[in-house]
Structures are given as structure tokens and as C-alpha cells.
C-alpha positions in Angstrom: -0.2 -0.1 0.0 1.6 3.3 -0.6 1.4 5.7 1.6 2.4 9.9 1.9 4.5 8.8 4.9 6.8 6.9 2.7 8.2 7.5 -1.1 6.8 4.7 -3.8 10.2 3.8 -4.5 11.0 2.5 -1.0 7.9 0.8 -0.8 7.8 -1.2 -3.8 11.4 -2.5 -2.5 10.2 -3.3 1.1 10.2 -6.7 0.5 13.7 -7.1 -1.5 16.1 -8.6 0.4 18.9 -8.1 -2.4 19.2 -5.4 -5.0 21.5 -4.6 -8.0 21.7 -0.8 -8.5 23.0 -0.1 -12.1 24.1 2.8 -13.7 22.1 2.9 -16.8 24.3 5.5 -19.3 27.7 5.2 -18.7 30.1 6.9 -16.8 29.6 8.1 -13.5 25.7 7.5 -13.3 26.4 5.1 -10.9 27.2 7.5 -8.4 23.5 8.6 -8.9 22.6 5.6 -7.5 25.2 5.7 -4.3 22.3 7.4 -2.2 19.8 5.0 -3.0 22.7 2.2 -1.9 23.1 3.5 1.3 19.4 4.3 2.3 18.5 0.5 1.1 21.6 -0.9 3.1 20.1 0.9 6.5 17.5 -1.0 6.2 19.3 -4.2 6.0 19.4 -4.9 2.9 22.2 -6.4 0.5 22.9 -4.0 -2.1 25.6 -4.4 -5.0 26.9 -1.7 -7.5 27.2 -2.1 -11.6 27.5 0.3 -13.8 27.4 0.0 -18.0 30.9 1.2 -18.3 33.2 3.6 -21.2 36.1 2.5 -19.8 38.6 0.5 -22.0 37.5 -2.6 -19.9 38.9 -5.3 -22.5 42.6 -4.3 -21.4 41.8 -5.4 -17.8 43.4 -8.7 -16.5 42.0 -12.0 -17.2 41.3 -12.5 -13.5 38.8 -9.2 -13.2 36.0 -10.9 -15.4 33.2 -12.6 -13.2 32.3 -14.0 -17.1 32.2 -12.7 -20.8 30.9 -9.0 -20.3 31.1 -8.7 -16.5 34.2 -7.3 -14.8 34.5 -7.3 -11.2 35.9 -4.0 -10.1 37.6 -3.3 -6.8 40.1 -0.2 -5.7 43.1 -1.7 -7.0 42.4 -2.8 -10.3 44.9 -1.9 -12.6 44.2 0.1 -16.0 45.7 3.1 -17.9 44.8 6.5 -17.1 42.6 7.9 -14.8 39.6 7.4 -16.0 37.6 4.9 -14.5 34.4 5.6 -12.6 33.8 2.0 -11.4 37.6 1.9 -9.6 37.5 5.1 -8.3 34.1 4.7 -6.6 35.8 1.6 -5.4 38.5 3.2 -4.2 36.3 5.4 -2.1 33.8 2.6 -0.7 37.0 1.4 1.0 37.4 4.3 2.9 34.0 4.1 4.3 34.6 0.5 4.9 31.4 -0.5 2.5 32.1 -3.2 -0.1 34.2 -2.2 -2.4 33.2 -4.3 -5.6 31.8 -2.2 -8.6 30.8 -4.7 -11.3 30.9 -3.3 -15.0 29.1 -3.9 -18.2 31.5 -2.9 -21.4 29.3 -0.3 -23.9 27.9 -3.1 -25.6 24.3 -3.7 -27.4 21.2 -5.3 -26.0 21.4 -8.6 -26.6 25.0 -9.5 -24.9 24.0 -7.2 -22.3 20.8 -8.4 -21.1 23.2 -12.4 -21.2 25.2 -9.8 -18.9 23.4 -9.2 -16.7 21.8 -12.7 -16.1 25.2 -13.5 -15.2 25.8 -11.2 -12.7 22.6 -11.9 -11.3 23.3 -15.8 -11.5 27.3 -14.5 -9.9 25.3 -12.5 -7.1 23.4 -15.7 -6.0 20.4 -13.9 -7.8 18.5 -10.9 -6.7 15.0 -9.6 -6.3 15.3 -5.8 -7.5 16.9 -4.0 -10.1 17.1 -0.3 -10.2 18.4 1.5 -12.9 19.8 5.0 -12.5 20.3 7.5 -14.8 22.4 10.7 -14.2 19.6 13.0 -16.2 16.1 12.2 -17.4 16.7 11.1 -20.9 15.8 7.9 -20.5 12.4 8.8 -19.8 12.6 10.0 -23.4 10.2 7.4 -25.8 11.5 8.5 -29.5 9.3 11.3 -30.9 10.4 14.2 -28.9 12.2 16.9 -30.4 15.7 16.0 -28.8 16.9 12.7 -27.4 19.8 13.7 -25.2 22.5 10.6 -25.9 20.0 7.9 -25.9 21.9 4.8 -26.5 23.3 3.4 -23.4 20.3 4.2 -21.0 18.4 2.3 -24.2 20.5 -0.5 -24.5 20.0 -0.7 -20.5 16.3 0.0 -20.4 16.1 -2.9 -23.3 18.0 -5.5 -21.4 16.6 -5.5 -18.1 12.9 -5.0 -19.5 12.8 -8.2 -20.4 14.6 -10.1 -16.9 10.8 -10.7 -16.4 12.3 -13.7 -13.7 13.6 -10.4 -11.4 10.7 -9.6 -9.3 11.4 -6.0 -8.8 12.9 -3.6 -12.0 12.8 0.5 -11.3 14.2 3.2 -13.1 15.5 6.3 -11.0 16.8 9.8 -12.6 18.4 12.2 -10.9 19.8 15.6 -12.1 16.6 17.2 -13.6 17.8 19.4 -16.4 21.3 18.6 -16.8 20.3 17.3 -20.6 19.2 20.8 -21.7 23.0 20.8 -23.0 22.3 17.9 -25.1 18.9 19.1 -26.6 16.4 17.9 -23.9 13.4 19.7 -23.7 12.3 19.2 -20.0 9.0 20.4 -20.0 8.3 16.9 -22.8 10.1 14.9 -19.6 7.2 16.3 -17.6 4.8 15.6 -20.1 6.4 12.5 -20.4 5.6 11.6 -16.4 2.3 12.5 -16.7 1.8 10.1 -18.9 3.1 7.3 -16.8 1.7 8.3 -14.4 -1.8 7.8 -15.5 -0.6 4.2 -16.3 0.1 3.8 -13.1 3.9 3.3 -13.4 4.8 6.6 -12.0 6.3 6.3 -8.8 6.7 9.8 -7.8 9.8 12.0 -6.6 12.0 13.2 -3.7 15.0 15.2 -2.6 18.5 14.3 -2.1 19.3 16.3 0.8 22.7 17.6 2.0 21.4 17.3 5.7 21.2 13.6 5.1 23.7 11.2 6.1 23.1 9.9 2.0 23.6 13.0 1.2 26.7 14.0 2.9 28.2 10.7 1.9 27.1 11.6 -1.7 28.9 14.9 -1.9 32.0 13.3 -0.3 32.2 10.5 -3.1 31.6 13.2 -5.9 34.1 15.4 -4.4 36.5 12.4 -4.4 36.1 11.8 -8.2 36.6 14.8 -8.8 39.9 14.8 -7.1 40.4 11.1 -8.8 39.4 12.1 -12.5 40.7 15.8 -12.9 41.3 15.4 -16.7 37.4 14.5 -17.1 35.0 14.9 -14.0 31.4 14.6 -14.1 29.4 17.7 -14.9 26.2 16.0 -14.4 27.3 14.7 -10.5 29.4 17.9 -9.8 25.5 20.1 -11.0 24.0 17.4 -8.5 26.5 17.9 -6.4 26.0 21.8 -6.1 22.5 21.7 -6.0 22.8 19.4 -3.1 24.7 22.2 -1.1 22.1 24.8 -1.8 24.0 26.3 -4.6 21.5 28.0 -7.8 22.7 29.1 -11.2 25.6 29.5 -13.4 27.8 27.5 -10.9 31.4 26.3 -12.1 33.0 23.3 -10.6 35.2 22.4 -14.0 36.8 24.0 -17.2 34.5 21.6 -18.6 31.8 23.8 -18.5 33.9 26.7 -19.7 31.6 28.8 -22.1 28.3 27.5 -20.5 25.6 28.8 -18.5 24.9 26.5 -16.0 21.2 26.5 -14.3 21.7 24.7 -11.2 18.8 24.6 -8.9 16.7 22.6 -6.6 14.9 19.9 -8.7 18.6 18.6 -10.1 18.6 16.9 -6.5 15.3 15.4 -7.2 14.9 11.7 -7.5 12.3 11.0 -10.2 11.5 6.7 -9.9 9.6 5.4 -12.7 8.6 1.1 -12.6 10.8 0.0 -15.5 8.1 -2.4 -17.1 6.0 0.5 -17.7 8.7 2.9 -19.0 9.5 0.3 -21.6 6.3 0.1 -22.6 6.0 3.8 -23.2 9.0 3.7 -25.1 8.4 4.0 -29.4 11.1 2.2 -30.4 12.8 -0.2 -27.8 11.6 -3.6 -29.2 13.5 -2.5 -32.7 17.2 -2.8 -30.3 16.3 -6.3 -29.7 19.1 -7.9 -32.0 21.6 -5.4 -31.2 24.7 -6.7 -30.4 27.4 -3.7 -30.5 26.5 -0.2 -29.3 26.7 1.3 -33.1 24.2 -0.8 -34.2 21.8 0.7 -31.2 23.0 4.3 -32.9 21.6 3.2 -35.9 18.9 1.7 -35.2 17.4 4.7 -33.6 18.7 6.9 -35.9 17.0 5.0 -38.4 13.6 5.0 -36.4 13.9 8.6 -36.3 13.7 8.8 -39.7 10.0 7.0 -40.0 8.4 9.2 -37.7 6.1 11.9 -39.5 6.7 14.3 -37.3 8.6 14.7 -33.9 7.0 16.0 -30.7 8.1 20.0 -30.3 9.9 21.8 -27.9 7.7 23.6 -25.1 8.7 26.3 -22.8 8.0 26.6 -19.3 4.9 28.4 -18.7 6.3 29.7 -15.3 
């Protein structure tokens, strides 16, 4: 029974014992799931972290691989260069005396990615829930919007998990409302999509990540740690969210990567928007077309081809206030 006294996201997971939280869109997306993982652990649940990775995983030693397309990354996993978000997070987890393995999937198409999820689930002894986390909200785009953001990785993850029907609970949580504007996403259309999901019974509401809460404070520490360890390519998404969690507003500067852009950091960026994953998948207009993809470039090509078949795109809309 859903109640105003508890976010519906946590109500849905109340009977889950083992939860896999996975970054859907690559890069530092897994960091957007860290506060949820901390909250669920405090409820006594076993929580594991995974991420679709942009790192060169195929350069890893053989001993790192659980099986094909599933790497178990720890704080000491070697890789050239400083860009390795999964290892960086594992190094921070050690400082908090938390389990420090972060599982990583290569950037691959839907068919092998779904197989990789099943491999990881078996390795973990089964899971009761999978939560895909998106830094931003472009995973909520259904396909006919004027701008889709950077959909390839998000859609590969969504399609892969959507058919894992053996997992009782599958949810999506988005953190960073507004950051995808710099990739062409119109957030009035995001809200329109959420309203449609609400009519379907698939919208699980929103709640804030607060800096005064333990989970918020630890998230800020983890993001600051990642910015120090990945100085050449810090996360703009998590940097923006962290600024919002700290109560900053407007054109906040935290990396040279945003030079020349006007940021709009605000409290909405610290909101989690949560939806039922199968319900979101049903609303997507092209997800079934991705089923036979093996490579990420095939995912990109299928989306581009689908876009040519649209009679019209939903035009961007301005906020009325």
C-alpha cells in the first residue's frame, strides 16, 4: 500500500532482500545510485553496484572478469589512465568500510548486455530487484521528442533489463533534472512523459536528496573524491547535482569542462524521479527494434533509422512560469 509517509520507490522495495543498482547510461551514472544504495543498506538490504562502463574494460587482466562481459572492479584494479569511474567509486567505498566491488559491463548492444545481466545475477546468487539509475532524465524519452539527449546507453540498459522478467522488481530512478538541456532535451516534454506514466500507474513519484541527510553528505564526499581522482574528465552531471545538494544556485563553476556554458543549478536537480521499469519500456516507441543489437553502434544506427520514420516530432515547449 502506497502512503504519503514513504516514497513509493522504497515501498516497492520493502520485501526485496538483495538489490542490484546499476548505472544505465555509462560514465559516472552509478554515482547517482549511491545514495539509494546507502539508504537501502541502512534498511538491512544487501546491495550491489554495477555500471555500464565507458572505460577500456577489454584491457583488464583476465582475473577481473566474472565471465564474459562482466568485470568485478575493485579499488586496486589496474587500468591505464585516470578515467575509470568504477574503480574510483570502489576506492571511495573502501574509505567508508563499505563493500568495494563495483561490477562493470562493456558498452555493448542489447542482446549481450542482457546476457551479462543474467551472468551477474547468477554470480550474486539471484536478486529481488534491479534499479537502473540515470544521471539526468533522458532515459525517460520515448523517441518522438524533438531531442533525445544521448539515448544509446540508456536504451540498451532499459531494453536489456525490461525482459528480465525473472526479477520481481525492476525500477528506474533519475537524478539531475535539467542537466540534459545541454544535450537537447526539453524538460517540459520530460514532465509530459512522466504525466503519461502516472496515468499508466507507472510513476513512483519524486523525493529530494538532501545534503543534511547521511546519504546526501556521503554522496557529496564521493563526488568530491571522484573529481579529485578524475581531474582530466570530472562528471558534469554529478558535479551539477552535488552543487544543487549543497544549496547552490545558477551558473555554478566546478570544472573547466563547462567553460563557455551557462549552467542553471537549482533544487530540481537534487530530485529523484522514479518510475516502474516495465511501464517505462512499454511507453518507448522503438525499444523492440533494439532487440537484436550486439554492438552499441548498432543501437545508435537503429535509433537514427527509427527517427527517419516519424511523421513528426513532438516540438519543444517552454515552461509557462
